[in-house]
PDB file of N, CA, C and O in Angstrom:
ATOM      1  N   MET A   1     -12.290  -7.709  -9.015  1.00  0.00           N
ATOM      2  CA  MET A   1     -13.011  -6.449  -9.176  1.00  0.00           C
ATOM      3  C   MET A   1     -11.954  -5.283  -8.952  1.00  0.00           C
ATOM      4  O   MET A   1     -11.175  -5.408  -8.006  1.00  0.00           O
ATOM      5  N   GLU A   2     -11.890  -4.334  -9.635  1.00  0.00           N
ATOM      6  CA  GLU A   2     -10.792  -3.140  -9.320  1.00  0.00           C
ATOM      7  C   GLU A   2     -11.813  -2.151  -8.479  1.00  0.00           C
ATOM      8  O   GLU A   2     -13.010  -1.895  -8.604  1.00  0.00           O
ATOM      9  N   ARG A   3     -10.814  -1.727  -7.590  1.00  0.00           N
ATOM     10  CA  ARG A   3     -11.366  -0.452  -6.437  1.00  0.00           C
ATOM     11  C   ARG A   3     -10.204  -0.022  -6.038  1.00  0.00           C
ATOM     12  O   ARG A   3      -9.080  -0.498  -6.199  1.00  0.00           O
ATOM     13  N   ASN A   4     -10.611   1.041  -5.432  1.00  0.00           N
ATOM     14  CA  ASN A   4      -9.833   2.044  -4.646  1.00  0.00           C
ATOM     15  C   ASN A   4      -9.647   1.543  -2.938  1.00  0.00           C
ATOM     16  O   ASN A   4     -10.736   1.277  -2.429  1.00  0.00           O
ATOM     17  N   VAL A   5      -8.847   1.434  -2.314  1.00  0.00           N
ATOM     18  CA  VAL A   5      -8.524   1.059  -1.261  1.00  0.00           C
ATOM     19  C   VAL A   5      -8.060   2.362  -0.408  1.00  0.00           C
ATOM     20  O   VAL A   5      -7.472   3.283  -0.975  1.00  0.00           O
ATOM     21  N   ILE A   6      -8.342   2.393   0.942  1.00  0.00           N
ATOM     22  CA  ILE A   6      -7.321   3.421   1.741  1.00  0.00           C
ATOM     23  C   ILE A   6      -6.689   2.398   2.990  1.00  0.00           C
ATOM     24  O   ILE A   6      -7.522   1.762   3.635  1.00  0.00           O
ATOM     25  N   PHE A   7      -5.638   2.281   3.239  1.00  0.00           N
ATOM     26  CA  PHE A   7      -5.024   1.697   3.744  1.00  0.00           C
ATOM     27  C   PHE A   7      -4.070   2.697   4.987  1.00  0.00           C
ATOM     28  O   PHE A   7      -3.939   3.882   4.682  1.00  0.00           O
ATOM     29  N   LYS A   8      -3.469   2.264   6.255  1.00  0.00           N
ATOM     30  CA  LYS A   8      -2.748   2.919   7.061  1.00  0.00           C
ATOM     31  C   LYS A   8      -1.329   2.474   6.849  1.00  0.00           C
ATOM     32  O   LYS A   8      -0.966   1.305   6.984  1.00  0.00           O
ATOM     33  N   CYS A   9      -0.545   3.475   6.507  1.00  0.00           N
ATOM     34  CA  CYS A   9       0.983   2.930   6.081  1.00  0.00           C
ATOM     35  C   CYS A   9       1.621   2.923   7.729  1.00  0.00           C
ATOM     36  O   CYS A   9       1.607   3.839   8.552  1.00  0.00           O
ATOM     37  N   PRO A  10       2.196   1.473   7.854  1.00  0.00           N
ATOM     38  CA  PRO A  10       2.920   1.225   9.092  1.00  0.00           C
ATOM     39  C   PRO A  10       3.894   1.894   9.426  1.00  0.00           C
ATOM     40  O   PRO A  10       4.181   1.810  10.620  1.00  0.00           O
ATOM     41  N   ARG A  11       4.636   2.658   8.688  1.00  0.00           N
ATOM     42  CA  ARG A  11       5.731   3.593   9.121  1.00  0.00           C
ATOM     43  C   ARG A  11       5.337   4.871   9.582  1.00  0.00           C
ATOM     44  O   ARG A  11       5.746   5.408  10.612  1.00  0.00           O
ATOM     45  N   THR A  12       4.445   5.379   8.695  1.00  0.00           N
ATOM     46  CA  THR A  12       4.420   7.055   8.794  1.00  0.00           C
ATOM     47  C   THR A  12       2.940   7.030   9.489  1.00  0.00           C
ATOM     48  O   THR A  12       2.675   8.129   9.977  1.00  0.00           O
ATOM     49  N   GLY A  13       1.898   6.045   9.661  1.00  0.00           N
ATOM     50  CA  GLY A  13       0.677   6.137  10.321  1.00  0.00           C
ATOM     51  C   GLY A  13      -0.497   6.982   9.216  1.00  0.00           C
ATOM     52  O   GLY A  13      -1.682   7.145   9.508  1.00  0.00           O
ATOM     53  N   MET A  14       0.007   7.347   8.204  1.00  0.00           N
ATOM     54  CA  MET A  14      -0.930   8.299   7.248  1.00  0.00           C
ATOM     55  C   MET A  14      -1.631   7.442   6.529  1.00  0.00           C
ATOM     56  O   MET A  14      -1.143   6.382   6.138  1.00  0.00           O
ATOM     57  N   ASN A  15      -2.805   7.795   6.288  1.00  0.00           N
ATOM     58  CA  ASN A  15      -3.864   6.703   5.464  1.00  0.00           C
ATOM     59  C   ASN A  15      -3.282   7.300   3.844  1.00  0.00           C
ATOM     60  O   ASN A  15      -3.075   8.472   3.529  1.00  0.00           O
ATOM     61  N   VAL A  16      -3.127   6.159   3.064  1.00  0.00           N
ATOM     62  CA  VAL A  16      -3.066   6.083   1.890  1.00  0.00           C
ATOM     63  C   VAL A  16      -4.041   5.488   0.847  1.00  0.00           C
ATOM     64  O   VAL A  16      -4.348   4.296   0.896  1.00  0.00           O
ATOM     65  N   GLN A  17      -4.476   6.237   0.001  1.00  0.00           N
ATOM     66  CA  GLN A  17      -5.324   5.666  -1.072  1.00  0.00           C
ATOM     67  C   GLN A  17      -4.761   4.996  -2.441  1.00  0.00           C
ATOM     68  O   GLN A  17      -4.202   5.762  -3.227  1.00  0.00           O
ATOM     69  N   HIS A  18      -4.854   3.794  -2.741  1.00  0.00           N
ATOM     70  CA  HIS A  18      -4.466   2.848  -3.785  1.00  0.00           C
ATOM     71  C   HIS A  18      -5.679   2.156  -4.467  1.00  0.00           C
ATOM     72  O   HIS A  18      -6.742   1.729  -4.017  1.00  0.00           O
ATOM     73  N   TRP A  19      -5.021   2.208  -5.988  1.00  0.00           N
ATOM     74  CA  TRP A  19      -6.048   1.435  -6.941  1.00  0.00           C
ATOM     75  C   TRP A  19      -5.610  -0.112  -6.813  1.00  0.00           C
ATOM     76  O   TRP A  19      -4.474  -0.515  -7.061  1.00  0.00           O
ATOM     77  N   LEU A  20      -6.521  -0.791  -6.454  1.00  0.00           N
ATOM     78  CA  LEU A  20      -6.207  -2.329  -6.720  1.00  0.00           C
ATOM     79  C   LEU A  20      -7.060  -2.681  -7.777  1.00  0.00           C
ATOM     80  O   LEU A  20      -8.262  -2.458  -7.920  1.00  0.00           O
ATOM     81  N   PRO A  21      -6.045  -3.415  -8.682  1.00  0.00           N
ATOM     82  CA  PRO A  21      -6.549  -3.854  -9.990  1.00  0.00           C
ATOM     83  C   PRO A  21      -7.158  -5.156  -9.535  1.00  0.00           C
ATOM     84  O   PRO A  21      -6.954  -5.801  -8.507  1.00  0.00           O
ATOM     85  N   GLY A  22      -8.066  -5.412 -10.695  1.00  0.00           N
ATOM     86  CA  GLY A  22      -9.038  -6.742 -10.431  1.00  0.00           C
ATOM     87  C   GLY A  22      -8.068  -7.989 -10.348  1.00  0.00           C
ATOM     88  O   GLY A  22      -7.063  -8.071 -11.054  1.00  0.00           O
ATOM     89  N   THR A  23      -8.436  -8.934  -9.452  1.00  0.00           N
ATOM     90  CA  THR A  23      -7.515 -10.392  -9.631  1.00  0.00           C
ATOM     91  C   THR A  23      -8.419 -11.396  -9.940  1.00  0.00           C
ATOM     92  O   THR A  23      -9.632 -11.190  -9.885  1.00  0.00           O
ATOM     93  N   THR A  24      -7.856 -12.661 -10.320  1.00  0.00           N
ATOM     94  CA  THR A  24      -8.682 -13.521 -10.845  1.00  0.00           C
ATOM     95  C   THR A  24      -9.289 -14.375  -9.405  1.00  0.00           C
ATOM     96  O   THR A  24     -10.364 -14.973  -9.353  1.00  0.00           O
ATOM     97  N   SER A  25      -8.381 -14.256  -8.397  1.00  0.00           N
ATOM     98  CA  SER A  25      -8.648 -14.840  -7.170  1.00  0.00           C
ATOM     99  C   SER A  25      -8.941 -13.735  -6.010  1.00  0.00           C
ATOM    100  O   SER A  25      -7.956 -13.360  -5.375  1.00  0.00           O
ATOM    101  N   ASP A  26     -10.177 -13.196  -5.686  1.00  0.00           N
ATOM    102  CA  ASP A  26     -10.441 -12.292  -4.602  1.00  0.00           C
ATOM    103  C   ASP A  26     -10.611 -12.954  -3.479  1.00  0.00           C
ATOM    104  O   ASP A  26     -11.623 -12.657  -2.843  1.00  0.00           O
ATOM    105  N   ALA A  27      -9.839 -13.858  -2.997  1.00  0.00           N
ATOM    106  CA  ALA A  27      -9.824 -14.576  -1.830  1.00  0.00           C
ATOM    107  C   ALA A  27      -9.565 -13.801  -0.780  1.00  0.00           C
ATOM    108  O   ALA A  27      -8.849 -12.809  -0.923  1.00  0.00           O
ATOM    109  N   ALA A  28     -10.196 -14.187   0.634  1.00  0.00           N
ATOM    110  CA  ALA A  28     -10.123 -13.243   1.602  1.00  0.00           C
ATOM    111  C   ALA A  28      -8.596 -13.020   2.213  1.00  0.00           C
ATOM    112  O   ALA A  28      -8.254 -11.959   2.735  1.00  0.00           O
ATOM    113  N   ASP A  29      -7.905 -13.937   2.102  1.00  0.00           N
ATOM    114  CA  ASP A  29      -6.696 -14.105   2.482  1.00  0.00           C
ATOM    115  C   ASP A  29      -5.282 -13.778   1.512  1.00  0.00           C
ATOM    116  O   ASP A  29      -4.086 -13.917   1.769  1.00  0.00           O
ATOM    117  N   THR A  30      -5.884 -13.362   0.489  1.00  0.00           N
ATOM    118  CA  THR A  30      -4.733 -12.901  -0.626  1.00  0.00           C
ATOM    119  C   THR A  30      -4.423 -11.451  -0.536  1.00  0.00           C
ATOM    120  O   THR A  30      -5.319 -10.608  -0.517  1.00  0.00           O
ATOM    121  N   HIS A  31      -3.150 -11.154  -0.480  1.00  0.00           N
ATOM    122  CA  HIS A  31      -2.375  -9.893  -0.312  1.00  0.00           C
ATOM    123  C   HIS A  31      -1.614  -9.767  -1.577  1.00  0.00           C
ATOM    124  O   HIS A  31      -0.948 -10.622  -2.160  1.00  0.00           O
ATOM    125  N   VAL A  32      -1.910  -8.179  -1.976  1.00  0.00           N
ATOM    126  CA  VAL A  32      -0.864  -8.053  -3.065  1.00  0.00           C
ATOM    127  C   VAL A  32       0.139  -7.036  -2.567  1.00  0.00           C
ATOM    128  O   VAL A  32      -0.144  -6.300  -1.623  1.00  0.00           O
ATOM    129  N   PRO A  33       1.228  -6.987  -3.143  1.00  0.00           N
ATOM    130  CA  PRO A  33       2.280  -5.974  -2.909  1.00  0.00           C
ATOM    131  C   PRO A  33       2.022  -4.691  -3.328  1.00  0.00           C
ATOM    132  O   PRO A  33       1.642  -4.576  -4.493  1.00  0.00           O
ATOM    133  N   VAL A  34       2.139  -3.695  -2.658  1.00  0.00           N
ATOM    134  CA  VAL A  34       1.810  -2.234  -3.068  1.00  0.00           C
ATOM    135  C   VAL A  34       3.073  -1.274  -2.563  1.00  0.00           C
ATOM    136  O   VAL A  34       3.573  -1.358  -1.441  1.00  0.00           O
ATOM    137  N   ARG A  35       3.463  -0.415  -3.525  1.00  0.00           N
ATOM    138  CA  ARG A  35       4.762   0.488  -3.393  1.00  0.00           C
ATOM    139  C   ARG A  35       3.584   1.600  -2.780  1.00  0.00           C
ATOM    140  O   ARG A  35       2.568   1.983  -3.361  1.00  0.00           O
ATOM    141  N   CYS A  36       4.021   1.941  -1.560  1.00  0.00           N
ATOM    142  CA  CYS A  36       3.559   3.216  -0.474  1.00  0.00           C
ATOM    143  C   CYS A  36       4.009   4.466  -0.918  1.00  0.00           C
ATOM    144  O   CYS A  36       5.220   4.674  -0.832  1.00  0.00           O
ATOM    145  N   PRO A  37       3.192   5.453  -1.435  1.00  0.00           N
ATOM    146  CA  PRO A  37       3.547   6.648  -1.899  1.00  0.00           C
ATOM    147  C   PRO A  37       4.093   7.711  -0.472  1.00  0.00           C
ATOM    148  O   PRO A  37       4.940   8.584  -0.661  1.00  0.00           O
ATOM    149  N   ALA A  38       3.520   7.494   0.805  1.00  0.00           N
ATOM    150  CA  ALA A  38       4.168   7.964   1.953  1.00  0.00           C
ATOM    151  C   ALA A  38       5.228   7.646   2.342  1.00  0.00           C
ATOM    152  O   ALA A  38       5.926   8.516   2.863  1.00  0.00           O
ATOM    153  N   CYS A  39       5.710   6.327   2.232  1.00  0.00           N
ATOM    154  CA  CYS A  39       7.557   6.229   2.927  1.00  0.00           C
ATOM    155  C   CYS A  39       8.198   5.046   1.715  1.00  0.00           C
ATOM    156  O   CYS A  39       9.048   4.199   1.992  1.00  0.00           O
ATOM    157  N   ALA A  40       7.574   5.230   0.367  1.00  0.00           N
ATOM    158  CA  ALA A  40       8.106   4.535  -0.628  1.00  0.00           C
ATOM    159  C   ALA A  40       8.788   3.216  -0.118  1.00  0.00           C
ATOM    160  O   ALA A  40       9.909   2.929  -0.537  1.00  0.00           O
ATOM    161  N   SER A  41       8.204   2.495   0.679  1.00  0.00           N
ATOM    162  CA  SER A  41       8.226   1.055   1.137  1.00  0.00           C
ATOM    163  C   SER A  41       7.100   0.240   0.253  1.00  0.00           C
ATOM    164  O   SER A  41       6.173   0.741  -0.385  1.00  0.00           O
ATOM    165  N   LEU A  42       7.393  -0.976   0.374  1.00  0.00           N
ATOM    166  CA  LEU A  42       6.759  -2.118  -0.126  1.00  0.00           C
ATOM    167  C   LEU A  42       5.415  -2.572   0.855  1.00  0.00           C
ATOM    168  O   LEU A  42       5.995  -3.226   1.722  1.00  0.00           O
ATOM    169  N   HIS A  43       4.354  -2.593   1.117  1.00  0.00           N
ATOM    170  CA  HIS A  43       3.753  -3.178   1.843  1.00  0.00           C
ATOM    171  C   HIS A  43       2.582  -4.103   1.028  1.00  0.00           C
ATOM    172  O   HIS A  43       2.186  -3.839  -0.107  1.00  0.00           O
ATOM    173  N   PHE A  44       2.105  -5.273   1.875  1.00  0.00           N
ATOM    174  CA  PHE A  44       1.370  -5.876   1.761  1.00  0.00           C
ATOM    175  C   PHE A  44      -0.261  -5.690   1.758  1.00  0.00           C
ATOM    176  O   PHE A  44      -0.662  -5.524   2.910  1.00  0.00           O
ATOM    177  N   VAL A  45      -1.173  -5.673   0.909  1.00  0.00           N
ATOM    178  CA  VAL A  45      -2.538  -5.186   1.357  1.00  0.00           C
ATOM    179  C   VAL A  45      -3.580  -6.380   0.759  1.00  0.00           C
ATOM    180  O   VAL A  45      -3.612  -6.938  -0.338  1.00  0.00           O
ATOM    181  N   ASN A  46      -4.294  -6.499   1.793  1.00  0.00           N
ATOM    182  CA  ASN A  46      -5.253  -7.614   1.516  1.00  0.00           C
ATOM    183  C   ASN A  46      -6.431  -7.293   0.737  1.00  0.00           C
ATOM    184  O   ASN A  46      -7.377  -6.658   1.202  1.00  0.00           O
ATOM    185  N   VAL A  47      -6.369  -7.761  -0.530  1.00  0.00           N
ATOM    186  CA  VAL A  47      -7.434  -7.550  -1.567  1.00  0.00           C
ATOM    187  C   VAL A  47      -8.866  -7.461  -1.133  1.00  0.00           C
ATOM    188  O   VAL A  47      -9.720  -6.867  -1.792  1.00  0.00           O
ATOM    189  N   ALA A  48      -9.065  -7.986  -0.160  1.00  0.00           N
ATOM    190  CA  ALA A  48     -10.828  -8.152   0.404  1.00  0.00           C
ATOM    191  C   ALA A  48     -11.163  -6.867   1.282  1.00  0.00           C
ATOM    192  O   ALA A  48     -12.154  -6.139   1.222  1.00  0.00           O
ATOM    193  N   SER A  49      -9.945  -6.791   2.197  1.00  0.00           N
ATOM    194  CA  SER A  49     -10.317  -5.772   3.242  1.00  0.00           C
ATOM    195  C   SER A  49      -9.736  -4.407   3.154  1.00  0.00           C
ATOM    196  O   SER A  49     -10.204  -3.423   3.726  1.00  0.00           O
ATOM    197  N   GLY A  50      -8.501  -4.422   2.265  1.00  0.00           N
ATOM    198  CA  GLY A  50      -7.837  -3.316   2.203  1.00  0.00           C
ATOM    199  C   GLY A  50      -6.878  -2.896   3.479  1.00  0.00           C
ATOM    200  O   GLY A  50      -6.281  -1.835   3.665  1.00  0.00           O
ATOM    201  N   LYS A  51      -6.920  -3.865   4.143  1.00  0.00           N
ATOM    202  CA  LYS A  51      -5.843  -3.663   5.304  1.00  0.00           C
ATOM    203  C   LYS A  51      -4.236  -4.418   5.043  1.00  0.00           C
ATOM    204  O   LYS A  51      -4.042  -5.484   4.458  1.00  0.00           O
ATOM    205  N   THR A  52      -3.392  -3.690   5.543  1.00  0.00           N
ATOM    206  CA  THR A  52      -2.044  -3.996   5.415  1.00  0.00           C
ATOM    207  C   THR A  52      -1.803  -5.692   6.271  1.00  0.00           C
ATOM    208  O   THR A  52      -2.478  -6.118   7.209  1.00  0.00           O
ATOM    209  N   LEU A  53      -0.809  -6.289   5.681  1.00  0.00           N
ATOM    210  CA  LEU A  53      -0.660  -7.725   6.519  1.00  0.00           C
ATOM    211  C   LEU A  53      -0.105  -7.286   7.829  1.00  0.00           C
ATOM    212  O   LEU A  53      -0.302  -8.114   8.718  1.00  0.00           O
ATOM    213  N   SER A  54       0.497  -6.276   8.172  1.00  0.00           N
ATOM    214  CA  SER A  54       0.974  -6.141   9.462  1.00  0.00           C
ATOM    215  C   SER A  54       0.073  -5.524  10.475  1.00  0.00           C
ATOM    216  O   SER A  54       0.453  -5.352  11.634  1.00  0.00           O
ATOM    217  N   GLU A  55      -1.192  -5.166  10.032  1.00  0.00           N
ATOM    218  CA  GLU A  55      -2.303  -4.415  10.843  1.00  0.00           C
ATOM    219  C   GLU A  55      -2.728  -5.418  11.789  1.00  0.00           C
ATOM    220  O   GLU A  55      -3.332  -5.030  12.789  1.00  0.00           O
ATOM    221  N   GLY A  56      -2.490  -6.740  11.614  1.00  0.00           N
ATOM    222  CA  GLY A  56      -3.365  -7.748  12.401  1.00  0.00           C
ATOM    223  C   GLY A  56      -2.512  -8.466  13.709  1.00  0.00           C
ATOM    224  O   GLY A  56      -2.877  -9.039  14.736  1.00  0.00           O
ATOM    225  N   ILE A  57      -1.236  -8.138  13.138  1.00  0.00           N
ATOM    226  CA  ILE A  57      -0.193  -8.514  14.035  1.00  0.00           C
ATOM    227  C   ILE A  57       0.265  -7.853  15.249  1.00  0.00           C
ATOM    228  O   ILE A  57       0.786  -8.434  16.201  1.00  0.00           O
ATOM    229  N   GLY A  58       0.030  -6.549  15.154  1.00  0.00           N
ATOM    230  CA  GLY A  58       0.777  -5.419  16.042  1.00  0.00           C
ATOM    231  C   GLY A  58       2.296  -5.390  16.133  1.00  0.00           C
ATOM    232  O   GLY A  58       2.982  -6.182  15.487  1.00  0.00           O
ATOM    233  N   ARG A  59       2.808  -4.481  16.932  1.00  0.00           N
ATOM    234  CA  ARG A  59       4.106  -4.194  16.942  1.00  0.00           C
ATOM    235  C   ARG A  59       4.659  -4.485  18.422  1.00  0.00           C
ATOM    236  O   ARG A  59       3.930  -4.449  19.413  1.00  0.00           O
ATOM    237  N   PRO A  60       6.005  -4.771  18.456  1.00  0.00           N
ATOM    238  CA  PRO A  60       6.413  -4.889  19.825  1.00  0.00           C
ATOM    239  C   PRO A  60       6.298  -3.594  20.442  1.00  0.00           C
ATOM    240  O   PRO A  60       6.188  -2.530  19.831  1.00  0.00           O
ATOM    241  N   ARG A  61       6.330  -3.750  21.705  1.00  0.00           N
ATOM    242  CA  ARG A  61       6.087  -2.467  22.731  1.00  0.00           C
ATOM    243  C   ARG A  61       7.459  -2.143  23.145  1.00  0.00           C
ATOM    244  O   ARG A  61       8.216  -2.939  23.699  1.00  0.00           O
ATOM    245  N   ALA A  62       7.733  -0.918  22.841  1.00  0.00           N
ATOM    246  CA  ALA A  62       8.933  -0.572  23.571  1.00  0.00           C
ATOM    247  C   ALA A  62       8.444  -0.468  25.475  1.00  0.00           C
ATOM    248  O   ALA A  62       7.390   0.010  25.897  1.00  0.00           O
ATOM    249  N   THR A  63       9.322  -0.935  26.133  1.00  0.00           N
ATOM    250  CA  THR A  63       8.970  -0.946  27.488  1.00  0.00           C
ATOM    251  C   THR A  63      10.303   0.310  28.066  1.00  0.00           C
ATOM    252  O   THR A  63      11.485   0.426  27.742  1.00  0.00           O
ATOM    253  N   SER A  64       9.530   1.005  28.925  1.00  0.00           N
ATOM    254  CA  SER A  64      10.081   2.019  29.767  1.00  0.00           C
ATOM    255  C   SER A  64      10.644   1.553  31.136  1.00  0.00           C
ATOM    256  O   SER A  64      11.419   2.233  31.807  1.00  0.00           O
ATOM    257  N   GLN A  65      10.180   0.330  31.483  1.00  0.00           N
ATOM    258  CA  GLN A  65      10.479  -0.156  32.641  1.00  0.00           C
ATOM    259  C   GLN A  65      11.712  -0.626  32.805  1.00  0.00           C
ATOM    260  O   GLN A  65      12.182  -1.375  31.947  1.00  0.00           O
ATOM    261  N   THR A  66      12.436  -0.272  33.919  1.00  0.00           N
ATOM    262  CA  THR A  66      13.792  -1.172  34.255  1.00  0.00           C
ATOM    263  C   THR A  66      13.561  -2.142  35.185  1.00  0.00           C
ATOM    264  O   THR A  66      12.700  -2.033  36.058  1.00  0.00           O
ATOM    265  N   GLN A  67      14.396  -3.241  35.028  1.00  0.00           N
ATOM    266  CA  GLN A  67      14.227  -4.288  35.820  1.00  0.00           C
ATOM    267  C   GLN A  67      15.145  -4.197  37.126  1.00  0.00           C
ATOM    268  O   GLN A  67      16.342  -3.913  37.171  1.00  0.00           O
ATOM    269  N   PRO A  68      14.263  -4.515  38.192  1.00  0.00           N
ATOM    270  CA  PRO A  68      14.809  -4.192  39.366  1.00  0.00           C
ATOM    271  C   PRO A  68      16.371  -5.170  39.549  1.00  0.00           C
ATOM    272  O   PRO A  68      16.552  -6.254  38.995  1.00  0.00           O
ATOM    273  N   PRO A  69      17.216  -4.582  40.312  1.00  0.00           N
ATOM    274  CA  PRO A  69      18.290  -5.232  40.532  1.00  0.00           C
ATOM    275  C   PRO A  69      18.206  -6.890  41.259  1.00  0.00           C
ATOM    276  O   PRO A  69      17.446  -7.192  42.179  1.00  0.00           O
ATOM    277  N   SER A  70      18.937  -7.585  40.753  1.00  0.00           N
ATOM    278  CA  SER A  70      18.863  -8.868  41.250  1.00  0.00           C
ATOM    279  C   SER A  70      19.434  -9.020  42.495  1.00  0.00           C
ATOM    280  O   SER A  70      20.330  -8.222  42.772  1.00  0.00           O
ATOM    281  N   THR A  71      19.135  -9.848  43.309  1.00  0.00           N
ATOM    282  CA  THR A  71      19.719 -10.050  44.820  1.00  0.00           C
ATOM    283  C   THR A  71      20.308 -11.440  44.736  1.00  0.00           C
ATOM    284  O   THR A  71      19.695 -12.367  44.207  1.00  0.00           O
ATOM    285  N   MET A  72      21.460 -11.561  45.247  1.00  0.00           N
ATOM    286  CA  MET A  72      21.933 -12.855  45.406  1.00  0.00           C
ATOM    287  C   MET A  72      22.166 -13.408  46.580  1.00  0.00           C
ATOM    288  O   MET A  72      22.586 -14.563  46.646  1.00  0.00           O
TER     289      MET A  72
END
């Protein structure tokens, strides 16, 4: 089924609208490559939910904590 989806660009955080063409297998775990107009990168969008592949994974967190000096 053809439809519009809105997904969040993982690089810029912007909401991006994209037209997904109808596919023969609209399975919940099927992702299609989409060229993002916000960052010009390729993202994989789930055909059922409209979410990017990386949305459920999470990003590594930058830590601002310093390690205490080791005592010998």
